[in-house]
N, CA, C and O atoms as a GROMACS GRO file, in nm:
protein
  560
    1MET      N    1   0.476  -5.924  -1.083
    1MET     CA    2   0.551  -5.891  -0.965
    1MET      C    3   0.456  -5.883  -0.846
    1MET      O    4   0.352  -5.818  -0.854
    2GLN      N    5   0.492  -5.946  -0.738
    2GLN     CA    6   0.408  -5.942  -0.620
    2GLN      C    7   0.489  -5.901  -0.499
    2GLN      O    8   0.612  -5.894  -0.505
    3GLY      N    9   0.418  -5.874  -0.390
    3GLY     CA   10   0.485  -5.838  -0.266
    3GLY      C   11   0.537  -5.696  -0.269
    3GLY      O   12   0.483  -5.611  -0.341
    4PRO      N   13   0.642  -5.668  -0.192
    4PRO     CA   14   0.692  -5.531  -0.181
    4PRO      C   15   0.762  -5.483  -0.308
    4PRO      O   16   0.782  -5.362  -0.324
    5GLU      N   17   0.799  -5.575  -0.399
    5GLU     CA   18   0.870  -5.534  -0.519
    5GLU      C   19   0.787  -5.443  -0.608
    5GLU      O   20   0.841  -5.349  -0.666
    6ARG      N   21   0.656  -5.468  -0.620
    6ARG     CA   22   0.576  -5.387  -0.710
    6ARG      C   23   0.539  -5.252  -0.651
    6ARG      O   24   0.499  -5.162  -0.726
    7HIS      N   25   0.551  -5.233  -0.521
    7HIS     CA   26   0.520  -5.106  -0.455
    7HIS      C   27   0.642  -5.020  -0.430
    7HIS      O   28   0.630  -4.906  -0.384
    8ARG      N   29   0.758  -5.071  -0.460
    8ARG     CA   30   0.881  -4.997  -0.436
    8ARG      C   31   0.892  -4.882  -0.534
    8ARG      O   32   0.867  -4.897  -0.654
    9ALA      N   33   0.930  -4.767  -0.483
    9ALA     CA   34   0.947  -4.649  -0.568
    9ALA      C   35   1.073  -4.665  -0.652
    9ALA      O   36   1.171  -4.722  -0.605
   10PRO      N   37   1.070  -4.615  -0.775
   10PRO     CA   38   1.192  -4.623  -0.856
   10PRO      C   39   1.303  -4.540  -0.793
   10PRO      O   40   1.278  -4.440  -0.726
   11GLU      N   41   1.427  -4.582  -0.817
   11GLU     CA   42   1.539  -4.508  -0.760
   11GLU      C   43   1.547  -4.370  -0.824
   11GLU      O   44   1.547  -4.356  -0.946
   12THR      N   45   1.554  -4.272  -0.740
   12THR     CA   46   1.560  -4.135  -0.789
   12THR      C   47   1.679  -4.066  -0.727
   12THR      O   48   1.724  -4.101  -0.618
   13GLY      N   49   1.730  -3.967  -0.798
   13GLY     CA   50   1.843  -3.891  -0.748
   13GLY      C   51   1.801  -3.748  -0.723
   13GLY      O   52   1.687  -3.711  -0.750
   14PRO      N   53   1.893  -3.665  -0.672
   14PRO     CA   54   1.861  -3.525  -0.646
   14PRO      C   55   1.821  -3.449  -0.772
   14PRO      O   56   1.750  -3.349  -0.764
   15GLU      N   57   1.868  -3.496  -0.889
   15GLU     CA   58   1.835  -3.425  -1.012
   15GLU      C   59   1.688  -3.440  -1.049
   15GLU      O   60   1.637  -3.365  -1.133
   16ASP      N   61   1.618  -3.535  -0.989
   16ASP     CA   62   1.476  -3.554  -1.018
   16ASP      C   63   1.388  -3.451  -0.949
   16ASP      O   64   1.268  -3.444  -0.976
   17ARG      N   65   1.445  -3.372  -0.862
   17ARG     CA   66   1.370  -3.267  -0.792
   17ARG      C   67   1.435  -3.132  -0.822
   17ARG      O   68   1.523  -3.088  -0.747
   18PRO      N   69   1.394  -3.066  -0.931
   18PRO     CA   70   1.458  -2.940  -0.969
   18PRO      C   71   1.435  -2.830  -0.865
   18PRO      O   72   1.323  -2.806  -0.821
   19LEU      N   73   1.544  -2.766  -0.828
   19LEU     CA   74   1.541  -2.666  -0.721
   19LEU      C   75   1.457  -2.544  -0.758
   19LEU      O   76   1.371  -2.503  -0.680
   20LYS      N   77   1.479  -2.488  -0.874
   20LYS     CA   78   1.409  -2.365  -0.913
   20LYS      C   79   1.258  -2.387  -0.920
   20LYS      O   80   1.180  -2.305  -0.870
   21GLN      N   81   1.217  -2.496  -0.980
   21GLN     CA   82   1.074  -2.526  -0.991
   21GLN      C   83   1.013  -2.550  -0.853
   21GLN      O   84   0.903  -2.501  -0.826
   22ALA      N   85   1.081  -2.622  -0.768
   22ALA     CA   86   1.030  -2.650  -0.634
   22ALA      C   87   1.016  -2.521  -0.552
   22ALA      O   88   0.916  -2.501  -0.484
   23MET      N   89   1.118  -2.434  -0.559
   23MET     CA   90   1.112  -2.311  -0.481
   23MET      C   91   1.005  -2.216  -0.534
   23MET      O   92   0.944  -2.143  -0.456
   24LEU      N   93   0.982  -2.215  -0.664
   24LEU     CA   94   0.875  -2.134  -0.721
   24LEU      C   95   0.739  -2.185  -0.674
   24LEU      O   96   0.650  -2.106  -0.643
   25ARG      N   97   0.724  -2.315  -0.671
   25ARG     CA   98   0.599  -2.374  -0.620
   25ARG      C   99   0.582  -2.342  -0.471
   25ARG      O  100   0.471  -2.311  -0.427
   26GLY      N  101   0.690  -2.350  -0.396
   26GLY     CA  102   0.682  -2.315  -0.254
   26GLY      C  103   0.649  -2.169  -0.234
   26GLY      O  104   0.572  -2.134  -0.144
   27TRP      N  105   0.707  -2.081  -0.317
   27TRP     CA  106   0.676  -1.938  -0.311
   27TRP      C  107   0.526  -1.914  -0.333
   27TRP      O  108   0.467  -1.827  -0.270
   28CYS      N  109   0.467  -1.993  -0.422
   28CYS     CA  110   0.323  -1.982  -0.450
   28CYS      C  111   0.239  -2.056  -0.347
   28CYS      O  112   0.117  -2.065  -0.361
   29ARG      N  113   0.303  -2.109  -0.245
   29ARG     CA  114   0.239  -2.181  -0.135
   29ARG      C  115   0.168  -2.307  -0.182
   29ARG      O  116   0.061  -2.342  -0.132
   30ARG      N  117   0.230  -2.374  -0.278
   30ARG     CA  118   0.178  -2.499  -0.333
   30ARG      C  119   0.276  -2.612  -0.304
   30ARG      O  120   0.392  -2.589  -0.271
   31CYS      N  121   0.228  -2.733  -0.317
   31CYS     CA  122   0.311  -2.852  -0.297
   31CYS      C  123   0.427  -2.850  -0.396
   31CYS      O  124   0.404  -2.837  -0.516
   32PRO      N  125   0.550  -2.864  -0.350
   32PRO     CA  126   0.664  -2.864  -0.442
   32PRO      C  127   0.669  -2.989  -0.530
   32PRO      O  128   0.739  -2.991  -0.631
   33ASN      N  129   0.596  -3.092  -0.493
   33ASN     CA  130   0.596  -3.216  -0.569
   33ASN      C  131   0.495  -3.213  -0.684
   33ASN      O  132   0.531  -3.243  -0.798
   34CYS      N  133   0.369  -3.177  -0.655
   34CYS     CA  134   0.264  -3.186  -0.757
   34CYS      C  135   0.211  -3.050  -0.802
   34CYS      O  136   0.148  -3.042  -0.907
   35ASN      N  137   0.233  -2.945  -0.727
   35ASN     CA  138   0.187  -2.809  -0.757
   35ASN      C  139   0.035  -2.795  -0.753
   35ASN      O  140  -0.018  -2.693  -0.796
   36ARG      N  141  -0.036  -2.895  -0.703
   36ARG     CA  142  -0.182  -2.886  -0.694
   36ARG      C  143  -0.230  -2.872  -0.551
   36ARG      O  144  -0.329  -2.803  -0.526
   37GLY      N  145  -0.163  -2.936  -0.458
   37GLY     CA  146  -0.205  -2.931  -0.318
   37GLY      C  147  -0.153  -2.807  -0.248
   37GLY      O  148  -0.053  -2.748  -0.289
   38ARG      N  149  -0.222  -2.768  -0.143
   38ARG     CA  150  -0.179  -2.653  -0.063
   38ARG      C  151  -0.070  -2.695   0.033
   38ARG      O  152  -0.076  -2.802   0.094
   39LEU      N  153   0.030  -2.610   0.046
   39LEU     CA  154   0.142  -2.638   0.136
   39LEU      C  155   0.107  -2.599   0.280
   39LEU      O  156   0.158  -2.659   0.374
   40PHE      N  157   0.021  -2.500   0.296
   40PHE     CA  158  -0.015  -2.447   0.428
   40PHE      C  159  -0.158  -2.484   0.464
   40PHE      O  160  -0.245  -2.493   0.378
   41VAL      N  161  -0.182  -2.504   0.595
   41VAL     CA  162  -0.318  -2.522   0.644
   41VAL      C  163  -0.364  -2.398   0.720
   41VAL      O  164  -0.481  -2.388   0.758
   42GLY      N  165  -0.276  -2.305   0.741
   42GLY     CA  166  -0.306  -2.178   0.806
   42GLY      C  167  -0.214  -2.073   0.746
   42GLY      O  168  -0.157  -2.091   0.638
   43TYR      N  169  -0.199  -1.964   0.818
   43TYR     CA  170  -0.113  -1.857   0.766
   43TYR      C  171   0.032  -1.902   0.758
   43TYR      O  172   0.098  -1.880   0.656
   44LEU      N  173   0.084  -1.965   0.864
   44LEU     CA  174   0.223  -2.013   0.864
   44LEU      C  175   0.237  -2.160   0.901
   44LEU      O  176   0.349  -2.210   0.910
   45LYS      N  177   0.127  -2.230   0.922
   45LYS     CA  178   0.132  -2.371   0.960
   45LYS      C  179   0.140  -2.458   0.835
   45LYS      O  180   0.052  -2.455   0.750
   46ILE      N  181   0.249  -2.534   0.826
   46ILE     CA  182   0.269  -2.624   0.714
   46ILE      C  183   0.183  -2.749   0.736
   46ILE      O  184   0.176  -2.801   0.847
   47ALA      N  185   0.120  -2.796   0.630
   47ALA     CA  186   0.040  -2.918   0.637
   47ALA      C  187   0.130  -3.037   0.668
   47ALA      O  188   0.249  -3.036   0.636
   48ASP      N  189   0.073  -3.140   0.731
   48ASP     CA  190   0.151  -3.261   0.758
   48ASP      C  191   0.182  -3.337   0.629
   48ASP      O  192   0.286  -3.402   0.618
   49HIS      N  193   0.092  -3.327   0.533
   49HIS     CA  194   0.112  -3.393   0.403
   49HIS      C  195   0.028  -3.322   0.297
   49HIS      O  196  -0.065  -3.248   0.330
   50CYS      N  197   0.060  -3.344   0.172
   50CYS     CA  198  -0.014  -3.285   0.062
   50CYS      C  199  -0.148  -3.358   0.047
   50CYS      O  200  -0.150  -3.481   0.044
   51PRO      N  201  -0.259  -3.284   0.038
   51PRO     CA  202  -0.389  -3.351   0.023
   51PRO      C  203  -0.407  -3.417  -0.115
   51PRO      O  204  -0.496  -3.500  -0.131
   52VAL      N  205  -0.324  -3.382  -0.212
   52VAL     CA  206  -0.339  -3.437  -0.348
   52VAL      C  207  -0.245  -3.556  -0.370
   52VAL      O  208  -0.291  -3.665  -0.406
   53CYS      N  209  -0.115  -3.535  -0.350
   53CYS     CA  210  -0.017  -3.642  -0.379
   53CYS      C  211   0.032  -3.714  -0.254
   53CYS      O  212   0.109  -3.809  -0.265
   54ASN      N  213  -0.010  -3.670  -0.138
   54ASN     CA  214   0.024  -3.733  -0.009
   54ASN      C  215   0.173  -3.723   0.026
   54ASN      O  216   0.223  -3.805   0.103
   55GLU      N  217   0.244  -3.624  -0.030
   55GLU     CA  218   0.384  -3.600   0.007
   55GLU      C  219   0.390  -3.551   0.151
   55GLU      O  220   0.316  -3.460   0.188
   56ALA      N  221   0.475  -3.610   0.233
   56ALA     CA  222   0.484  -3.575   0.375
   56ALA      C  223   0.568  -3.449   0.394
   56ALA      O  224   0.675  -3.434   0.334
   57TYR      N  225   0.518  -3.359   0.479
   57TYR     CA  226   0.590  -3.236   0.512
   57TYR      C  227   0.619  -3.222   0.660
   57TYR      O  228   0.680  -3.123   0.702
   58PHE      N  229   0.576  -3.316   0.741
   58PHE     CA  230   0.583  -3.299   0.886
   58PHE      C  231   0.725  -3.287   0.938
   58PHE      O  232   0.745  -3.239   1.049
   59HIS      N  233   0.824  -3.327   0.861
   59HIS     CA  234   0.963  -3.324   0.910
   59HIS      C  235   1.041  -3.203   0.862
   59HIS      O  236   1.164  -3.201   0.873
   60HIS      N  237   0.974  -3.102   0.808
   60HIS     CA  238   1.046  -2.982   0.762
   60HIS      C  239   1.106  -2.909   0.882
   60HIS      O  240   1.057  -2.920   0.994
   61ARG      N  241   1.212  -2.833   0.857
   61ARG     CA  242   1.279  -2.755   0.960
   61ARG      C  243   1.308  -2.615   0.908
   61ARG      O  244   1.424  -2.582   0.882
   62ALA      N  245   1.205  -2.533   0.892
   62ALA     CA  246   1.226  -2.396   0.845
   62ALA      C  247   1.276  -2.308   0.960
   62ALA      O  248   1.358  -2.218   0.937
   63ASP      N  249   1.230  -2.332   1.081
   63ASP     CA  250   1.272  -2.260   1.201
   63ASP      C  251   1.266  -2.108   1.181
   63ASP      O  252   1.163  -2.056   1.139
   64ASP      N  253   1.374  -2.037   1.210
   64ASP     CA  254   1.375  -1.891   1.202
   64ASP      C  255   1.427  -1.836   1.070
   64ASP      O  256   1.430  -1.715   1.050
   65GLY      N  257   1.467  -1.922   0.979
   65GLY     CA  258   1.521  -1.878   0.851
   65GLY      C  259   1.429  -1.786   0.773
   65GLY      O  260   1.473  -1.680   0.728
   66PRO      N  261   1.302  -1.823   0.755
   66PRO     CA  262   1.212  -1.733   0.682
   66PRO      C  263   1.195  -1.597   0.749
   66PRO      O  264   1.185  -1.495   0.680
   67ALA      N  265   1.190  -1.594   0.880
   67ALA     CA  266   1.175  -1.465   0.951
   67ALA      C  267   1.299  -1.377   0.931
   67ALA      O  268   1.287  -1.257   0.908
   68TYR      N  269   1.418  -1.437   0.940
   68TYR     CA  270   1.540  -1.360   0.920
   68TYR      C  271   1.548  -1.305   0.778
   68TYR      O  272   1.584  -1.189   0.758
   69LEU      N  273   1.515  -1.387   0.680
   69LEU     CA  274   1.521  -1.342   0.541
   69LEU      C  275   1.415  -1.235   0.514
   69LEU      O  276   1.440  -1.142   0.437
   70THR      N  277   1.297  -1.249   0.574
   70THR     CA  278   1.193  -1.147   0.559
   70THR      C  279   1.240  -1.014   0.616
   70THR      O  280   1.221  -0.910   0.553
   71ILE      N  281   1.300  -1.016   0.734
   71ILE     CA  282   1.350  -0.894   0.795
   71ILE      C  283   1.458  -0.831   0.706
   71ILE      O  284   1.461  -0.710   0.688
   72LEU      N  285   1.546  -0.914   0.652
   72LEU     CA  286   1.652  -0.864   0.565
   72LEU      C  287   1.594  -0.798   0.439
   72LEU      O  288   1.635  -0.688   0.402
   73LEU      N  289   1.500  -0.864   0.375
   73LEU     CA  290   1.440  -0.809   0.253
   73LEU      C  291   1.359  -0.684   0.279
   73LEU      O  292   1.372  -0.586   0.207
   74VAL      N  293   1.275  -0.686   0.382
   74VAL     CA  294   1.193  -0.569   0.413
   74VAL      C  295   1.281  -0.451   0.451
   74VAL      O  296   1.254  -0.338   0.412
   75GLY      N  297   1.386  -0.476   0.526
   75GLY     CA  298   1.477  -0.368   0.563
   75GLY      C  299   1.543  -0.305   0.442
   75GLY      O  300   1.557  -0.183   0.433
   76HIS      N  301   1.585  -0.390   0.348
   76HIS     CA  302   1.650  -0.337   0.228
   76HIS      C  303   1.551  -0.269   0.133
   76HIS      O  304   1.590  -0.178   0.059
   77LEU      N  305   1.426  -0.310   0.135
   77LEU     CA  306   1.325  -0.243   0.052
   77LEU      C  307   1.276  -0.114   0.117
   77LEU      O  308   1.238  -0.019   0.047
   78MET      N  309   1.276  -0.110   0.249
   78MET     CA  310   1.225   0.009   0.318
   78MET      C  311   1.327   0.123   0.322
   78MET      O  312   1.288   0.239   0.325
   79ALA      N  313   1.454   0.093   0.320
   79ALA     CA  314   1.557   0.198   0.329
   79ALA      C  315   1.543   0.302   0.217
   79ALA      O  316   1.545   0.421   0.248
   80PRO      N  317   1.530   0.263   0.090
   80PRO     CA  318   1.511   0.366  -0.013
   80PRO      C  319   1.378   0.440   0.001
   80PRO      O  320   1.369   0.558  -0.029
   81LEU      N  321   1.275   0.368   0.047
   81LEU     CA  322   1.146   0.435   0.068
   81LEU      C  323   1.155   0.543   0.176
   81LEU      O  324   1.098   0.651   0.161
   82ILE      N  325   1.225   0.514   0.282
   82ILE     CA  326   1.242   0.613   0.389
   82ILE      C  327   1.316   0.735   0.334
   82ILE      O  328   1.278   0.849   0.362
   83LEU      N  329   1.418   0.711   0.256
   83LEU     CA  330   1.494   0.821   0.197
   83LEU      C  331   1.406   0.904   0.102
   83LEU      O  332   1.412   1.027   0.105
   84ILE      N  333   1.328   0.839   0.019
   84ILE     CA  334   1.238   0.910  -0.073
   84ILE      C  335   1.132   0.988   0.003
   84ILE      O  336   1.105   1.103  -0.028
   85PHE      N  337   1.072   0.923   0.103
   85PHE     CA  338   0.969   0.992   0.181
   85PHE      C  339   1.026   1.116   0.248
   85PHE      O  340   0.959   1.220   0.255
   86TYR      N  341   1.147   1.106   0.298
   86TYR     CA  342   1.206   1.217   0.372
   86TYR      C  343   1.254   1.328   0.281
   86TYR      O  344   1.228   1.446   0.307
   87THR      N  345   1.325   1.293   0.173
   87THR     CA  346   1.388   1.396   0.090
   87THR      C  347   1.297   1.451  -0.019
   87THR      O  348   1.304   1.571  -0.048
   88GLU      N  349   1.214   1.369  -0.079
   88GLU     CA  350   1.134   1.414  -0.193
   88GLU      C  351   0.992   1.456  -0.155
   88GLU      O  352   0.942   1.556  -0.207
   89LEU      N  353   0.928   1.382  -0.068
   89LEU     CA  354   0.788   1.409  -0.038
   89LEU      C  355   0.767   1.510   0.074
   89LEU      O  356   0.661   1.573   0.081
   90HIS      N  357   0.863   1.527   0.161
   90HIS     CA  358   0.858   1.624   0.272
   90HIS      C  359   0.728   1.611   0.352
   90HIS      O  360   0.657   1.709   0.376
   91LEU      N  361   0.698   1.487   0.392
   91LEU     CA  362   0.578   1.461   0.470
   91LEU      C  363   0.597   1.502   0.616
   91LEU      O  364   0.709   1.515   0.664
   92GLN      N  365   0.485   1.520   0.682
   92GLN     CA  366   0.489   1.544   0.827
   92GLN      C  367   0.544   1.418   0.895
   92GLN      O  368   0.521   1.307   0.846
   93PRO      N  369   0.616   1.434   1.005
   93PRO     CA  370   0.677   1.317   1.070
   93PRO      C  371   0.576   1.208   1.109
   93PRO      O  372   0.604   1.090   1.092
   94LEU      N  373   0.461   1.248   1.160
   94LEU     CA  374   0.361   1.148   1.201
   94LEU      C  375   0.305   1.074   1.079
   94LEU      O  376   0.287   0.953   1.084
   95VAL      N  377   0.277   1.146   0.974
   95VAL     CA  378   0.226   1.084   0.851
   95VAL      C  379   0.330   0.989   0.792
   95VAL      O  380   0.298   0.879   0.748
   96MET      N  381   0.454   1.033   0.791
   96MET     CA  382   0.562   0.949   0.738
   96MET      C  383   0.578   0.823   0.823
   96MET      O  384   0.591   0.713   0.769
   97ALA      N  385   0.578   0.837   0.954
   97ALA     CA  386   0.594   0.722   1.042
   97ALA      C  387   0.479   0.623   1.026
   97ALA      O  388   0.501   0.502   1.018
   98LEU      N  389   0.356   0.674   1.020
   98LEU     CA  390   0.241   0.584   1.005
   98LEU      C  391   0.240   0.516   0.870
   98LEU      O  392   0.214   0.396   0.862
   99SER      N  393   0.267   0.588   0.764
   99SER     CA  394   0.263   0.526   0.631
   99SER      C  395   0.376   0.425   0.613
   99SER      O  396   0.355   0.318   0.556
  100LEU      N  397   0.494   0.456   0.661
  100LEU     CA  398   0.604   0.360   0.651
  100LEU      C  399   0.580   0.237   0.738
  100LEU      O  400   0.618   0.126   0.700
  101SER      N  401   0.517   0.255   0.852
  101SER     CA  402   0.484   0.141   0.938
  101SER      C  403   0.384   0.048   0.870
  101SER      O  404   0.398  -0.074   0.875
  102VAL      N  405   0.283   0.106   0.808
  102VAL     CA  406   0.183   0.025   0.739
  102VAL      C  407   0.247  -0.050   0.622
  102VAL      O  408   0.220  -0.169   0.603
  103ILE      N  409   0.331   0.017   0.547
  103ILE     CA  410   0.400  -0.048   0.435
  103ILE      C  411   0.490  -0.161   0.485
  103ILE      O  412   0.494  -0.268   0.426
  104CYS      N  413   0.560  -0.136   0.593
  104CYS     CA  414   0.652  -0.235   0.650
  104CYS      C  415   0.576  -0.360   0.698
  104CYS      O  416   0.617  -0.472   0.670
  105VAL      N  417   0.467  -0.339   0.769
  105VAL     CA  418   0.389  -0.452   0.820
  105VAL      C  419   0.324  -0.529   0.704
  105VAL      O  420   0.326  -0.652   0.704
  106ALA      N  421   0.266  -0.457   0.607
  106ALA     CA  422   0.202  -0.524   0.494
  106ALA      C  423   0.303  -0.605   0.413
  106ALA      O  424   0.273  -0.717   0.372
  107LEU      N  425   0.418  -0.550   0.390
  107LEU     CA  426   0.522  -0.620   0.315
  107LEU      C  427   0.571  -0.743   0.391
  107LEU      O  428   0.595  -0.848   0.331
  108SER      N  429   0.585  -0.731   0.520
  108SER     CA  430   0.628  -0.846   0.601
  108SER      C  431   0.523  -0.957   0.600
  108SER      O  432   0.556  -1.074   0.586
  109LEU      N  433   0.397  -0.919   0.614
  109LEU     CA  434   0.290  -1.019   0.613
  109LEU      C  435   0.276  -1.085   0.476
  109LEU      O  436   0.238  -1.201   0.467
  110PHE      N  437   0.306  -1.013   0.370
  110PHE     CA  438   0.301  -1.070   0.236
  110PHE      C  439   0.417  -1.167   0.213
  110PHE      O  440   0.397  -1.276   0.160
  111LEU      N  441   0.538  -1.128   0.253
  111LEU     CA  442   0.657  -1.206   0.222
  111LEU      C  443   0.677  -1.330   0.310
  111LEU      O  444   0.726  -1.432   0.262
  112LEU      N  445   0.641  -1.322   0.436
  112LEU     CA  446   0.675  -1.429   0.531
  112LEU      C  447   0.623  -1.567   0.490
  112LEU      O  448   0.703  -1.660   0.488
  113PRO      N  449   0.495  -1.586   0.457
  113PRO     CA  450   0.453  -1.722   0.418
  113PRO      C  451   0.514  -1.768   0.286
  113PRO      O  452   0.538  -1.888   0.267
  114ARG      N  453   0.538  -1.676   0.196
  114ARG     CA  454   0.598  -1.714   0.068
  114ARG      C  455   0.743  -1.759   0.086
  114ARG      O  456   0.786  -1.856   0.023
  115ILE      N  457   0.816  -1.689   0.169
  115ILE     CA  458   0.955  -1.728   0.196
  115ILE      C  459   0.959  -1.860   0.271
  115ILE      O  460   1.046  -1.943   0.245
  116LYS      N  461   0.866  -1.880   0.364
  116LYS     CA  462   0.863  -2.007   0.436
  116LYS      C  463   0.830  -2.122   0.341
  116LYS      O  464   0.889  -2.230   0.353
  117GLY      N  465   0.739  -2.100   0.248
  117GLY     CA  466   0.709  -2.203   0.149
  117GLY      C  467   0.830  -2.236   0.063
  117GLY      O  468   0.854  -2.352   0.030
  118ALA      N  469   0.906  -2.133   0.026
  118ALA     CA  470   1.028  -2.155  -0.052
  118ALA      C  471   1.133  -2.232   0.029
  118ALA      O  472   1.205  -2.315  -0.026
  119PHE      N  473   1.142  -2.204   0.160
  119PHE     CA  474   1.235  -2.277   0.246
  119PHE      C  475   1.199  -2.425   0.252
  119PHE      O  476   1.286  -2.511   0.240
  120VAL      N  477   1.071  -2.455   0.270
  120VAL     CA  478   1.027  -2.595   0.277
  120VAL      C  479   1.052  -2.663   0.143
  120VAL      O  480   1.094  -2.778   0.139
  121ALA      N  481   1.025  -2.592   0.034
  121ALA     CA  482   1.048  -2.649  -0.099
  121ALA      C  483   1.197  -2.674  -0.123
  121ALA      O  484   1.234  -2.773  -0.186
  122LEU      N  485   1.282  -2.585  -0.074
  122LEU     CA  486   1.427  -2.605  -0.084
  122LEU      C  487   1.467  -2.733  -0.012
  122LEU      O  488   1.544  -2.813  -0.066
  123GLN      N  489   1.415  -2.754   0.107
  123GLN     CA  490   1.446  -2.874   0.183
  123GLN      C  491   1.394  -2.998   0.111
  123GLN      O  492   1.462  -3.101   0.107
  124TRP      N  493   1.275  -2.989   0.056
  124TRP     CA  494   1.218  -3.102  -0.019
  124TRP      C  495   1.304  -3.134  -0.141
  124TRP      O  496   1.333  -3.250  -0.168
  125SER      N  497   1.343  -3.031  -0.215
  125SER     CA  498   1.420  -3.049  -0.337
  125SER      C  499   1.557  -3.111  -0.311
  125SER      O  500   1.602  -3.195  -0.389
  126ARG      N  501   1.622  -3.071  -0.204
  126ARG     CA  502   1.755  -3.122  -0.171
  126ARG      C  503   1.750  -3.244  -0.080
  126ARG      O  504   1.855  -3.292  -0.036
  127ARG      N  505   1.628  -3.295  -0.051
  127ARG     CA  506   1.607  -3.413   0.034
  127ARG      C  507   1.669  -3.395   0.173
  127ARG      O  508   1.732  -3.486   0.226
  128MET      N  509   1.650  -3.277   0.229
  128MET     CA  510   1.704  -3.245   0.360
  128MET      C  511   1.604  -3.282   0.470
  128MET      O  512   1.483  -3.284   0.444
  129HIS      N  513   1.650  -3.309   0.589
  129HIS     CA  514   1.570  -3.327   0.710
  129HIS      C  515   1.461  -3.432   0.694
  129HIS      O  516   1.350  -3.412   0.745
  130GLY      N  517   1.487  -3.541   0.627
  130GLY     CA  518   1.391  -3.650   0.618
  130GLY      C  519   1.311  -3.653   0.489
  130GLY      O  520   1.241  -3.752   0.465
  131PHE      N  521   1.317  -3.552   0.405
  131PHE     CA  522   1.249  -3.558   0.276
  131PHE      C  523   1.321  -3.660   0.189
  131PHE      O  524   1.438  -3.640   0.154
  132GLY      N  525   1.254  -3.766   0.155
  132GLY     CA  526   1.315  -3.871   0.075
  132GLY      C  527   1.373  -3.984   0.158
  132GLY      O  528   1.421  -4.082   0.102
  133ALA      N  529   1.371  -3.973   0.290
  133ALA     CA  530   1.430  -4.076   0.377
  133ALA      C  531   1.359  -4.211   0.367
  133ALA      O  532   1.427  -4.313   0.371
  134PRO      N  533   1.224  -4.218   0.356
  134PRO     CA  534   1.161  -4.349   0.348
  134PRO      C  535   1.205  -4.428   0.226
  134PRO      O  536   1.217  -4.550   0.233
  135GLU      N  537   1.230  -4.362   0.113
  135GLU     CA  538   1.276  -4.431  -0.007
  135GLU      C  539   1.416  -4.489   0.018
  135GLU      O  540   1.446  -4.601  -0.023
  136GLU      N  541   1.501  -4.413   0.085
  136GLU     CA  542   1.638  -4.458   0.110
  136GLU      C  543   1.640  -4.576   0.205
  136GLU      O  544   1.721  -4.668   0.187
  137THR      N  545   1.555  -4.577   0.307
  137THR     CA  546   1.554  -4.688   0.402
  137THR      C  547   1.491  -4.811   0.340
  137THR      O  548   1.525  -4.923   0.379
  138ALA      N  549   1.400  -4.795   0.244
  138ALA     CA  550   1.336  -4.909   0.178
  138ALA      C  551   1.435  -4.982   0.088
  138ALA      O  552   1.423  -5.103   0.069
  139ARG      N  553   1.533  -4.910   0.032
  139ARG     CA  554   1.631  -4.970  -0.059
  139ARG      C  555   1.736  -5.053   0.016
  139ARG      O  556   1.792  -5.147  -0.041
  140THR      N  557   1.763  -5.020   0.140
  140THR     CA  558   1.870  -5.090   0.211
  140THR      C  559   1.822  -5.215   0.279
  140THR      O  560   1.900  -5.285   0.343
   0.00000   0.00000   0.00000
């Protein structure tokens, strides 16, 4: 086989990209395709492509979704902590405010890149926003 026929990717469907596996890889901040390359080049900056398998990520659209989900999760995790700190530990108000603030910021900083990685992996898995588009245009 010569020409473009031998370089054409085999036809794949959405079932070839398992959602759970991709989102777990994204949560670990790894490439959802190969699990070897890094998904991020900074704290929240997504790489343009995977350095290992060359999967393109430049067209992802995570936008504000990861931030909203982080706020939702941190708020729901902090509510019981506030109640416990207030009713059981009887801390001084300043100590309680400072400790809860530190916990809140640390939890937010921990969750935000992981949730963003999962969002990008979700988009990759479902072929949203251009993920998989070059294969589709090559077939037509």
